[in-house]
C-alpha positions as a printed Julia matrix, in Angstrom:
560×3 Matrix{Float64}:
  -2.17  -10.66   -24.18
   0.26   -7.91   -25.01
  -1.66   -5.46   -27.16
  -5.03   -3.81   -27.51
  -5.44   -5.38   -30.94
  -5.07   -8.88   -29.5
  -7.39   -8.0    -26.64
 -10.1    -6.77   -29.01
  -9.7    -9.96   -31.0
 -10.09  -12.04   -27.83
 -13.36  -10.22   -27.07
 -14.69  -10.45   -30.63
 -17.93  -12.0    -29.32
 -18.42   -9.37   -26.59
 -19.18   -5.97   -28.12
 -19.68   -4.24   -24.76
 -16.23   -5.3    -23.62
 -14.83   -3.98   -26.9
 -16.61   -0.66   -26.29
 -14.92   -0.39   -22.91
 -11.49   -1.3    -24.29
 -11.7     1.27   -27.08
 -13.0     4.04   -24.83
 -10.24    3.53   -22.3
  -7.39    3.14   -24.78
  -8.37    5.59   -27.52
 -10.19    8.43   -25.72
  -9.69   10.52   -22.6
 -13.25    9.89   -21.38
 -13.71    8.43   -17.92
 -15.61    5.14   -17.81
 -17.86    3.4    -15.28
 -17.54   -0.29   -16.2
 -20.38   -2.22   -14.62
 -22.33   -5.41   -15.23
 -24.13   -8.3    -13.62
 -22.34  -10.84   -11.46
 -20.3   -13.23   -13.57
 -19.89  -10.97   -16.61
 -16.11  -10.95   -16.33
 -15.38   -7.49   -14.95
 -12.34   -8.64   -12.97
 -11.03  -10.74   -15.84
 -11.35   -7.82   -18.25
  -9.49   -5.6    -15.79
  -6.62   -8.11   -15.63
  -6.28   -8.35   -19.4
  -6.82   -4.63   -19.91
  -4.07   -3.53   -17.54
  -1.68   -5.96   -19.24
  -2.46   -4.52   -22.68
  -2.93   -0.77   -22.15
  -0.4     1.59   -23.68
  -1.47    4.29   -21.21
   0.51    4.84   -18.03
  -1.83    3.9    -15.18
  -2.24    2.87   -11.56
  -4.84    0.58    -9.91
  -6.46    1.53    -6.6
  -8.99   -0.34    -4.44
 -10.97    0.52    -1.28
  -9.41   -2.14     1.01
  -5.96   -3.58     1.58
  -7.14   -7.06     0.6
  -8.92   -5.98    -2.59
  -5.82   -3.99    -3.58
  -3.69   -7.08    -2.95
  -5.92   -9.17    -5.2
  -5.6    -6.81    -8.18
  -1.92   -6.02    -7.63
  -2.65   -2.39    -6.85
  -2.56    0.0     -3.92
  -5.12    0.83    -1.25
  -6.84    4.2     -1.76
  -6.19    5.41     1.78
  -2.51    4.46     1.62
  -1.91    6.05    -1.77
  -3.5     9.41    -0.91
  -2.42    9.41     2.73
  -6.03    9.56     3.94
  -7.02    8.93     7.53
  -9.68    6.29     8.24
 -12.4     8.86     8.95
 -15.33   10.59     7.27
 -14.52   13.5      4.93
 -16.57   16.66     4.39
 -17.44   17.82     0.84
 -14.95   20.72     1.16
 -12.69   19.08     3.71
  -9.66   21.2      4.58
  -7.77   18.23     6.01
  -6.77   16.72     2.66
  -3.06   15.93     3.11
  -0.45   17.26     0.68
   1.25   14.43    -1.18
   5.02   13.97    -1.28
   6.83   15.27    -4.36
   7.37   11.72    -5.66
   3.64   10.99    -5.59
   2.81   14.27    -7.31
   5.35   13.52   -10.05
   3.72   10.1    -10.51
   0.24   11.64   -10.76
   1.46   14.21   -13.27
   2.84   11.48   -15.52
   0.06    8.88   -15.43
  -2.86    9.06   -17.86
  -5.35    6.73   -16.19
  -6.47    5.91   -12.64
  -8.28    2.58   -12.22
 -10.55    2.21    -9.18
 -11.68   -1.37    -8.62
 -14.7    -2.35    -6.52
 -16.15    1.13    -6.99
 -19.46   -0.04    -5.5
 -17.61   -0.38    -2.18
 -16.15    3.15    -2.34
 -18.05    5.45     0.0
 -19.24    8.88    -1.16
 -16.9    10.84     1.12
 -13.89    8.75     0.08
 -14.64    9.39    -3.6
 -15.03   13.07    -2.81
 -11.7    13.09    -0.97
 -10.02   11.54    -4.04
 -11.38   14.42    -6.13
 -10.19   17.03    -3.61
  -6.73   15.48    -3.37
  -6.2    15.33    -7.13
  -7.34   18.94    -7.58
  -5.19   20.16    -4.7
  -2.0    18.27    -5.47
  -2.17   18.73    -9.25
  -3.22   22.39    -8.87
  -6.22   21.86   -11.11
  -9.82   23.08   -11.08
 -10.96   20.11   -13.16
 -12.81   17.16   -11.56
 -10.3    14.57   -10.38
  -7.47   16.8    -11.55
  -8.4    16.19   -15.18
  -7.35   12.53   -14.99
  -9.17    9.77   -16.86
 -10.87    7.33   -14.46
 -11.85    3.71   -14.99
 -14.33    2.77   -12.24
 -15.24   -0.92   -12.04
 -18.04   -2.5    -10.03
 -21.73   -3.35    -9.74
 -23.91   -1.06    -7.63
 -26.53   -3.81    -7.32
 -24.1    -5.88    -5.28
 -22.92   -5.09    -1.74
 -22.84   -1.41    -0.71
 -20.08    0.59     1.01
 -19.72   -0.29     4.67
 -20.89    2.16     7.32
 -20.65    1.24    10.99
 -24.09    2.26    12.24
 -22.67    2.36    15.78
 -20.46    5.3     14.74
 -23.12    7.98    15.12
 -20.77   10.86    14.3
 -19.89    9.38    10.9
 -23.49    8.4     10.18
 -24.75   11.92    10.96
 -21.98   13.58     8.93
 -22.7    11.49     5.84
 -26.46   11.97     6.1
 -26.05   15.72     6.51
 -23.62   16.37     3.66
 -24.24   13.61     1.09
 -27.38   12.31    -0.64
 -26.32    8.66    -0.34
 -23.44    6.46     0.77
 -22.47    5.56    -2.82
 -19.57    6.95    -4.87
 -21.91    8.85    -7.21
 -22.91   11.16    -4.35
 -19.45   12.74    -4.35
 -19.8    16.43    -5.26
 -17.99   16.05    -8.6
 -20.73   13.69    -9.83
 -23.49   15.98    -8.63
 -21.85   18.82   -10.59
 -22.46   17.04   -13.92
 -19.13   15.22   -14.16
 -18.93   13.75   -17.68
 -18.17   10.05   -18.14
 -19.34    6.99   -20.07
 -21.14    3.93   -18.67
 -20.42    0.52   -20.18
 -22.54   -2.34   -18.84
 -21.26   -5.82   -19.63
 -24.14   -8.16   -20.4
 -22.6   -11.48   -21.47
 -22.71  -13.85   -18.47
 -19.82  -16.32   -18.2
 -20.41  -17.83   -14.74
 -23.8   -19.41   -15.42
 -25.04  -21.2    -18.56
 -28.67  -21.94   -17.59
 -30.82  -19.2    -19.18
 -33.64  -19.76   -16.67
 -31.22  -19.29   -13.77
 -29.7   -16.2    -15.4
 -33.18  -14.71   -15.86
 -33.99  -15.41   -12.2
 -30.78  -13.72   -11.05
 -31.51  -10.69   -13.24
 -34.95  -10.29   -11.67
 -33.48  -10.54    -8.15
 -30.71   -8.07    -9.02
 -33.06   -5.21    -9.88
 -35.85   -6.25    -7.48
 -38.36   -7.23   -10.16
 -39.3   -10.56    -8.57
 -42.79  -11.92    -8.96
 -44.41  -14.89    -7.22
 -43.35  -17.24   -10.0
 -39.72  -16.25    -9.5
 -40.04  -16.7     -5.75
 -41.61  -20.14    -6.11
 -38.83  -21.22    -8.47
 -36.12  -19.98    -6.11
 -37.58  -21.74    -3.09
 -37.42  -25.07    -4.87
 -33.83  -25.05    -3.58
 -34.92  -25.01     0.08
 -33.66  -28.11     1.93
 -35.82  -29.14     4.89
 -32.76  -30.82     6.4
 -31.21  -27.4      6.79
 -28.48  -27.75     4.23
 -25.98  -29.88     6.12
 -22.34  -29.2      5.3
 -20.73  -31.79     3.06
 -17.6   -32.2      0.97
 -16.96  -29.38    -1.5
 -20.04  -27.41    -0.44
 -19.48  -24.02     1.14
 -21.88  -22.09     3.36
 -22.42  -18.38     2.69
 -23.74  -16.54     5.74
 -24.51  -12.95     6.64
 -22.27  -12.53     9.69
 -18.72  -13.29    10.77
 -19.99  -14.84    14.01
 -21.96  -17.53    12.19
 -19.01  -18.4      9.95
 -16.49  -18.47    12.81
 -18.67  -20.86    14.78
 -19.31  -23.08    11.75
 -15.62  -23.46    10.88
 -14.52  -24.07    14.47
 -17.2   -26.69    15.11
 -16.44  -28.61    11.92
 -12.7   -28.52    12.6
 -13.23  -29.78    16.17
 -15.25  -32.76    14.95
 -12.32  -34.13    12.94
 -10.38  -36.77    14.88
  -6.89  -35.83    13.66
  -3.93  -33.86    15.06
  -4.19  -30.08    14.8
  -1.28  -28.56    12.89
  -0.46  -24.84    13.03
   1.41  -23.08    10.22
   3.03  -19.75    11.08
   3.24  -17.1      8.39
   6.34  -15.04     7.67
   5.65  -11.33     7.4
   8.3    -8.88     6.2
   8.3    -5.11     5.84
   5.13   -3.03     5.86
   2.65   -5.61     4.63
  -0.52   -4.91     6.58
  -1.79   -2.23     8.9
  -4.96   -4.03     9.91
  -5.77   -7.69    10.45
  -8.32   -7.93     7.66
  -5.58   -7.15     5.15
  -4.14  -10.67     5.37
  -5.22  -13.1      2.65
  -5.32  -15.93     5.2
  -4.58  -16.51     8.89
  -1.14  -15.64    10.25
  -1.51  -18.76    12.39
  -3.25  -21.23    10.11
  -4.75  -24.18    12.0
  -5.5   -27.25     9.88
  -6.25  -30.96    10.16
  -6.26  -33.74     7.64
  -9.85  -33.82     6.42
 -10.46  -30.08     6.87
 -12.31  -28.27     4.08
 -10.36  -25.35     2.7
 -10.63  -22.67     0.05
  -7.71  -21.48    -2.05
  -6.97  -17.76    -1.73
  -4.7   -17.3     -4.73
  -4.5   -18.2     -8.41
  -2.05  -20.95    -9.27
   0.46  -20.12   -12.01
   0.04  -23.66   -13.37
  -3.75  -23.28   -13.27
  -4.29  -26.27   -10.97
  -6.63  -24.08    -8.9
  -8.0   -20.54    -8.76
  -8.95  -18.17    -5.99
 -12.11  -19.72    -4.53
 -11.49  -23.37    -5.43
 -12.77  -25.67    -2.67
 -10.68  -28.65    -1.51
 -10.02  -31.03     1.37
  -6.72  -31.5      3.19
  -5.38  -34.96     2.33
  -1.91  -34.87     3.93
   0.09  -32.32     5.9
   3.84  -31.68     5.63
   6.03  -28.98     7.09
   6.55  -27.22     3.77
   3.46  -28.22     1.78
  -0.03  -29.67     1.74
  -1.63  -32.36    -0.35
  -5.14  -31.2     -1.25
  -7.97  -33.18    -2.77
  -9.95  -31.19    -5.34
 -12.75  -32.02    -7.74
 -11.65  -33.03   -11.24
 -14.4   -33.8    -13.7
 -16.7   -36.37   -12.1
 -14.02  -37.46    -9.64
 -11.22  -35.94    -7.59
  -7.45  -35.59    -7.74
  -4.63  -34.81    -5.3
  -2.48  -31.72    -5.9
   0.61  -30.47    -4.07
   0.34  -27.01    -2.55
   3.53  -25.23    -1.4
   3.82  -21.96     0.49
   3.0   -18.8     -1.42
   4.29  -15.25    -1.03
   2.09  -12.19    -1.49
   3.81   -8.87    -2.08
   2.57   -5.43    -1.17
   3.58   -2.63    -3.54
   3.54    1.13    -3.75
   3.59    2.98    -7.04
   6.47    5.23    -8.08
   7.66    6.99   -11.24
  10.98    5.92   -12.79
  12.53    8.99   -14.44
  15.11    6.97   -16.35
  12.68    4.55   -18.0
   9.78    7.04   -17.94
   7.46    4.34   -16.66
   5.27    3.52   -13.67
   6.94    1.03   -11.34
   5.67   -0.99    -8.39
   8.08   -0.93    -5.48
   7.72   -3.87    -3.03
   7.37   -2.67     0.57
   6.28   -5.86     2.32
   5.56   -9.55     1.91
   3.48  -12.28     3.52
   4.32  -15.98     3.11
   1.85  -18.69     4.08
   0.06  -21.71     2.67
  -2.52  -20.2      0.23
  -5.6   -21.73     1.87
  -8.09  -20.97     4.64
 -10.73  -22.99     6.47
 -13.86  -22.88     4.34
 -16.85  -24.78     5.55
 -18.18  -21.28     5.31
 -17.34  -17.65     4.5
 -19.37  -14.46     4.77
 -21.43  -13.3      1.81
 -19.41  -10.09     1.88
 -16.1   -11.92     1.45
 -17.58  -14.17    -1.22
 -18.09  -11.24    -3.6
 -16.08  -11.95    -6.73
 -15.85  -15.7     -6.03
 -17.31  -18.61    -8.02
 -18.53  -21.87    -6.45
 -20.14  -25.03    -7.81
 -22.14  -25.75    -4.64
 -23.3   -23.26    -2.0
 -25.44  -23.44     1.13
 -27.04  -20.03     1.7
 -27.78  -18.94     5.26
 -29.45  -15.5      5.3
 -30.19  -15.7      9.02
 -33.52  -14.25    10.07
 -33.46  -11.63     7.3
 -31.09  -10.2      4.72
 -29.97   -6.84     6.1
 -28.06   -5.25     3.19
 -29.1    -4.27    -0.29
 -27.83   -6.78    -2.83
 -26.96   -9.37    -0.17
 -29.27  -12.11    -1.44
 -28.29  -11.44    -5.04
 -24.57  -11.72    -4.26
 -25.06  -15.0     -2.39
 -27.13  -16.64    -5.13
 -25.0   -15.38    -8.01
 -21.83  -16.99    -6.62
 -23.06  -20.39    -7.78
 -22.49  -21.7    -11.28
 -25.81  -23.54   -11.46
 -29.3   -23.42   -10.03
 -29.03  -27.01    -8.82
 -25.83  -26.16    -6.96
 -27.79  -23.93    -4.54
 -29.13  -25.11    -1.18
 -31.25  -22.73     0.92
 -31.15  -23.04     4.73
 -34.62  -21.47     4.8
 -37.11  -20.24     2.19
 -36.42  -16.82     0.74
 -39.07  -14.18     1.41
 -39.78  -10.96    -0.54
 -38.25   -9.03     2.36
 -34.88  -10.68     1.66
 -34.72   -9.05    -1.76
 -34.51   -5.26    -1.97
 -32.6    -2.58    -3.84
 -31.66    0.92    -2.73
 -33.92    3.16    -4.83
 -31.15    5.74    -5.09
 -29.13    3.27    -7.18
 -32.01    2.79    -9.62
 -32.61    6.54    -9.79
 -28.92    7.21   -10.46
 -28.62    4.61   -13.22
 -31.85    5.79   -14.87
 -30.57    9.36   -14.86
 -27.28    8.28   -16.42
 -28.77    6.61   -19.5
 -27.51    9.51   -21.64
 -23.97    8.51   -20.7
 -24.29    4.84   -21.66
 -21.62    4.06   -24.19
 -22.22    2.2    -27.4
 -20.42    1.87   -30.7
 -21.84    5.18   -31.98
 -20.85    7.14   -28.87
 -17.38    5.64   -29.05
 -17.08    6.58   -32.72
 -18.32   10.1    -31.95
 -15.78   10.54   -29.16
 -13.04    9.01   -31.27
 -13.87   11.36   -34.14
 -13.86   14.26   -31.69
 -10.49   13.11   -30.36
  -9.15   12.72   -33.89
 -10.41   16.2    -34.82
  -8.74   17.6    -31.73
  -5.51   15.86   -32.69
  -5.81   17.11   -36.27
  -6.42   20.64   -35.01
  -3.37   20.34   -32.79
  -1.32   19.13   -35.76
  -2.58   22.09   -37.86
  -1.66   24.52   -35.11
   1.77   22.93   -34.78
   2.26   22.98   -38.57
   1.16   26.61   -38.72
   3.55   27.52   -35.95
   6.31   25.58   -37.69
   5.55   27.37   -40.98
   5.54   30.7    -39.22
   8.75   29.75   -37.54
  10.29   28.74   -40.87
   8.95   31.94   -42.5
  10.35   34.01   -39.66
  13.7    32.3    -40.03
  13.71   32.98   -43.79
  12.73   36.61   -43.21
  15.48   36.94   -40.65
  18.02   35.43   -43.04
  16.89   37.82   -45.8
  17.11   40.75   -43.42
  20.65   39.79   -42.43
  21.55   39.44   -46.11
  20.07   42.86   -46.86
  21.95   44.4    -43.97
  25.22   42.91   -45.24
  24.52   44.21   -48.74
  23.52   47.59   -47.36
  26.73   47.66   -45.36
  28.7    46.95   -48.51
  26.84   49.73   -50.33
  27.53   52.07   -47.45
  31.22   51.26   -47.7
  31.11   51.88   -51.42
  29.25   55.19   -50.98
  31.72   56.25   -48.33
  34.61   55.64   -50.75
  32.8    57.5    -53.54
  32.05   60.39   -51.21
  35.71   60.67   -50.24
  36.72   60.66   -53.91
  34.07   63.27   -54.66
  35.43   65.47   -51.9
  38.94   65.23   -53.4
  37.58   66.01   -56.87
  35.71   68.96   -55.44
  38.9    70.34   -53.93
  40.71   69.92   -57.24
  37.83   71.6    -59.06
  37.82   74.42   -56.53
  41.54   74.96   -57.23
  40.99   74.84   -60.98
  38.06   77.18   -60.63
  40.21   79.67   -58.71
  42.87   79.54   -61.43
  40.24   79.91   -64.11
  38.79   82.95   -62.37
  42.27   84.49   -62.16
  42.87   83.86   -65.86
  39.48   85.29   -66.65
  40.29   88.47   -64.77
  43.47   88.9    -66.8
  41.54   88.3    -70.01
  38.97   90.85   -69.0
  41.76   93.43   -68.49
  43.15   92.64   -71.9
  39.74   92.85   -73.46
  39.12   96.2    -71.8
  42.38   97.55   -73.22
  41.59   96.18   -76.66
  38.09   97.56   -76.44
  39.48  101.06   -75.74
  41.87  100.86   -78.71
  39.11   99.67   -80.95
  36.94  102.66   -80.03
  39.68  105.18   -80.92
  40.27  103.35   -84.16
  36.59  103.49   -85.02
  36.46  107.23   -84.3
  39.47  107.77   -86.52
  37.87  105.81   -89.35
  34.68  107.86   -89.04
  36.59  111.15   -89.1
  38.55  109.96   -92.11
  35.31  109.06   -93.9
  33.8   112.49   -93.16
  36.87  114.28   -94.52
  36.79  112.16   -97.68
  33.11  112.91   -98.19
  33.69  116.68   -97.75
  36.45  116.79  -100.15
  34.5   114.82  -102.82
  31.43  117.07  -102.78
  32.8   120.48  -101.92
  36.19  120.61  -103.45
């Protein structure tokens, strides 16, 4: 599957899975993906990580679980020590620049088997992301996809380590991931609970498992379950696997059954290269694998040709130096398949600046035949497996919450279960803090409406961002136009200034010429004034003479 559209189409009959896919791909909301045993959480994770457009990494609480999902161990990725961490632990290591660059670029962090992640480890993840990304936001503001079922096996605490036990009890309200301080400070996320069961088909068996899961068993349920008690003690037989509570019981069972086979013992030595494992439990099978023809085995990988899957039970038919012939069930009969060596690779994540993509760099490898002795395995190691026939040995009493539920839910059918002893009410119990937590988180349970609401909110945010960008672009364009107009005006003003300067110079020259003309005019005027004065004097004498002449004429006319 290579796209979200195809993935949604593949889950057209599983609306809860579609809710999870849409939330993870189309929103920035963190998601706790949970569900009963057999609801396909691991399968959905596989398809989802193949289809996501978001840059992401996958982390898991153990080396082996990280190997199974093709991811990286939490402790290795963050550089954590294998110790307990305080809520405000000052010993959170700074990450190398390359890891910080990777964290800055990725959009999603997937944490598988979240039910196995202890409270202080989850808290340390939060502290590391805040510190190394220089962020005050929970988990550095990164989107988380947390996958697991709290009703199955809890995080491991070695009760013999009194210092760790006391530290956790003093500073955290429970051992579970939700007791990390970020969750107690109202960290916002969505819960999607897958409900469609794929492993079992019998509705009565599914109903029984559901009642056991949440500790709502009644006497009728108990009577039904104990119908699978075998008074013979559930003797081991071909293609049946025993699930027991402790490693000691399983080790003894496998060794005794192997010793009873009258055939040569063959040892296969693994080839380990680079930095594959830091601790023994990180190996998918034994480094020195001891087998005999007739030994019952379990496959520990998925075959590319789909001849077997992780957890398929078989029997060694023939042994060669470079391969095994294994008998497996096929329909109502059996068939023989050829099994060559297989190589597991350990990776670390890194950011490729050229391709701008997350890459997985191989740092170690382990090559061995992909099988292990399997007359029995522990209930803890069976988590995630599917078997057709199981013999359940709870010992004197189940000692961990979810232990009985995990053992029973591994089997595909009710008739495939054999009980070594009757189950008692004391074998079935649930940590009340899990129930209290899940009840309190009902407001965060995702459905189609909550997805649509978040998607609409996301779309509105995107639209608002586009409006802001458009506004800034318009302002930028307007500013550019104003600047261009201003430059144009300055050029025009400069031209006008040049023109005015020329006119001013011409005016100055004209003024000088006018001043010269004015001086000449004033000189001419002075001369005219002199002439006028002379003429004025002559005119006065003439007038006096005329008057005298008139007086004489008048005198003579009247008195002569």
